C-alpha positions as CSV (number, residue, x, y, z in Angstrom):
1,X,-101.9,-4.5,23.1
2,X,-103.2,-7.8,21.9
3,X,-101.7,-11.2,22.8
4,X,-102.5,-14.3,20.8
5,X,-102.9,-17.6,22.6
6,X,-103.3,-21.1,21.1
7,X,-104.0,-24.3,22.9
8,X,-101.6,-27.2,22.6
9,X,-102.6,-30.0,20.2
10,X,-105.6,-32.1,21.4
11,X,-106.4,-29.7,24.3
12,X,-109.6,-27.9,25.0
13,X,-110.6,-24.9,27.1
14,X,-114.0,-24.4,28.8
15,X,-115.4,-21.0,27.8
16,X,-117.6,-20.9,30.9
17,X,-114.6,-21.6,33.1
18,X,-112.6,-19.0,31.2
19,X,-115.2,-16.3,31.8
20,X,-115.2,-17.1,35.5
21,X,-111.4,-17.1,35.6
22,X,-111.2,-13.7,33.9
23,X,-113.8,-12.2,36.3
24,X,-111.7,-13.3,39.3
25,X,-108.6,-11.8,37.7
26,X,-110.3,-8.5,37.2
27,X,-111.4,-8.5,40.8
28,X,-107.8,-8.9,41.9
29,X,-106.2,-6.3,39.5
30,X,-107.6,-2.8,40.0
31,X,-106.0,-1.6,36.8
32,X,-108.2,-3.9,34.8
33,X,-111.3,-2.1,36.3
34,X,-110.1,1.4,36.2
35,X,-111.5,4.3,34.2
36,X,-109.5,7.3,33.1
37,X,-111.1,10.6,32.1
38,X,-109.8,14.1,31.6
39,X,-111.3,16.7,33.9
40,X,-111.2,19.9,31.7
41,X,-112.2,22.1,34.6
42,X,-109.2,21.1,36.7
43,X,-107.0,20.3,33.8
44,X,-106.0,16.8,35.1
45,X,-106.5,13.1,34.4
46,X,-108.9,11.4,36.9
47,X,-108.5,7.8,37.7
48,X,-111.5,5.8,39.2
49,X,-111.4,2.2,40.3
50,X,-114.7,0.4,40.0
51,X,-115.8,-1.6,43.0
52,X,-116.7,-5.0,41.6
53,X,-119.4,-5.4,44.3
54,X,-121.2,-2.2,43.4
55,X,-121.1,-2.1,39.6
56,X,-123.8,-3.7,37.4
57,X,-121.8,-3.4,34.3
58,X,-119.4,-5.7,32.5
59,X,-115.9,-5.1,33.4
60,X,-114.5,-6.5,30.2
61,X,-115.6,-7.3,26.7
62,X,-116.0,-10.9,25.6
63,X,-116.2,-11.2,21.8
64,X,-116.6,-14.3,19.5
65,X,-115.9,-14.5,15.8
66,X,-115.0,-17.1,13.2
67,X,-112.1,-17.5,10.7
68,X,-111.5,-20.0,8.0
69,X,-108.3,-18.7,6.4
70,X,-105.0,-17.3,7.7
71,X,-105.9,-14.0,5.9
72,X,-109.1,-13.7,7.9
73,X,-107.3,-14.4,11.1
74,X,-104.6,-11.8,10.2
75,X,-107.4,-9.3,9.6
76,X,-108.9,-10.0,13.0
77,X,-105.5,-9.6,14.6
78,X,-104.8,-6.4,12.7
79,X,-108.2,-5.0,13.9
80,X,-107.4,-5.9,17.5
81,X,-104.1,-4.2,17.3
82,X,-105.2,-1.0,15.5
83,X,-108.8,-0.3,16.4
84,X,-109.0,2.1,19.4
85,X,-112.8,1.8,19.4
86,X,-112.5,-1.6,21.2
87,X,-111.8,0.3,24.5
88,X,-113.7,2.8,26.5
89,X,-111.4,4.4,29.1
90,X,-114.1,6.5,30.6
91,X,-116.3,3.4,31.3
92,X,-113.3,1.4,32.5
93,X,-113.4,-1.1,29.6
94,X,-109.7,-1.5,29.2
95,X,-109.5,-5.3,28.6
96,X,-111.2,-7.6,26.1
97,X,-111.1,-11.3,25.4
98,X,-111.7,-12.3,21.8
99,X,-112.4,-15.9,21.0
100,X,-111.8,-16.7,17.4
101,X,-113.2,-20.0,16.3
102,X,-111.9,-22.0,13.4
103,X,-114.8,-22.4,10.9
104,X,-117.7,-22.4,13.5
105,X,-118.6,-21.3,17.0
106,X,-118.4,-24.1,19.4
107,X,-121.7,-25.7,20.3
108,X,-120.3,-27.3,23.5
109,X,-118.7,-24.2,25.0
110,X,-115.2,-25.5,24.4
111,X,-112.2,-24.0,22.6
112,X,-110.1,-26.5,20.6
113,X,-106.5,-26.4,19.5
114,X,-107.6,-24.9,16.1
115,X,-109.3,-22.0,17.8
116,X,-107.5,-18.8,18.9
117,X,-107.8,-16.7,22.0
118,X,-106.8,-13.0,21.8
119,X,-106.3,-11.1,25.1
120,X,-106.3,-7.4,24.3
121,X,-105.4,-4.7,26.9
122,X,-105.4,-0.9,26.5
123,X,-101.7,0.2,26.6
124,X,-102.6,2.8,29.3
125,X,-103.0,-0.1,31.8
126,X,-100.8,-2.9,30.6
127,X,-97.3,-3.5,29.2
128,X,-95.5,-6.6,28.1
129,X,-94.1,-7.3,31.6
130,X,-97.6,-7.4,32.9
131,X,-98.4,-10.4,30.7
132,X,-96.4,-12.8,32.9
133,X,-98.5,-11.8,35.9
134,X,-101.7,-12.1,33.9
135,X,-100.8,-15.5,32.4
136,X,-99.7,-16.8,35.8
137,X,-103.0,-15.8,37.4
138,X,-105.0,-17.1,34.4
139,X,-103.3,-20.5,34.8
140,X,-103.7,-20.6,38.5
141,X,-107.4,-19.6,38.6
142,X,-108.3,-21.8,35.6
143,X,-106.7,-24.9,37.1
144,X,-107.4,-24.5,40.8
145,X,-110.2,-22.0,41.0
146,X,-108.1,-20.0,43.5
147,X,-106.2,-16.8,43.2
148,X,-103.5,-15.4,45.5
149,X,-103.9,-11.8,46.5
150,X,-100.5,-10.2,47.3
151,X,-98.8,-6.9,46.5
152,X,-96.0,-8.6,44.6
153,X,-98.3,-10.1,42.0
154,X,-100.9,-7.3,41.6
155,X,-101.0,-5.2,38.5
156,X,-101.6,-1.5,39.2
157,X,-100.9,1.9,37.9
158,X,-97.8,3.6,39.2
159,X,-99.9,6.2,41.1
160,X,-102.5,3.7,42.4
161,X,-102.8,3.5,46.2
């Protein structure tokens, strides 16, 4: 479930700060660090939430690419929407951030208004209503460095907790 995001004209976004922000959001939202696997022996789906303090692995994918034409950007969007290989439910990789730079990758770690950000979530953990919560947290953490933890603004599976 990809969501495309563009900056307003003449605005920039720090890639380093974005990475830190996404890491904090994943710490808050268990569903963004949850694996799903089918246990054949017991014939049931098993859900495991990764403890962010105990795991050495990346909890999300961070991809960078370049586009020069609308057709190239559309192909990237199509791939984000259709390619199930972007996720690994067993490993808990259910979220990815794809930075798509216009003509060249930034040398100063900034996204500009010509670049595109694609947030892509596996549909097993995310729906369109979840996007409001995600964007609220993204804005809050990026601008203040702080994130409020409460049950009313936490994304989770229905059977979680």
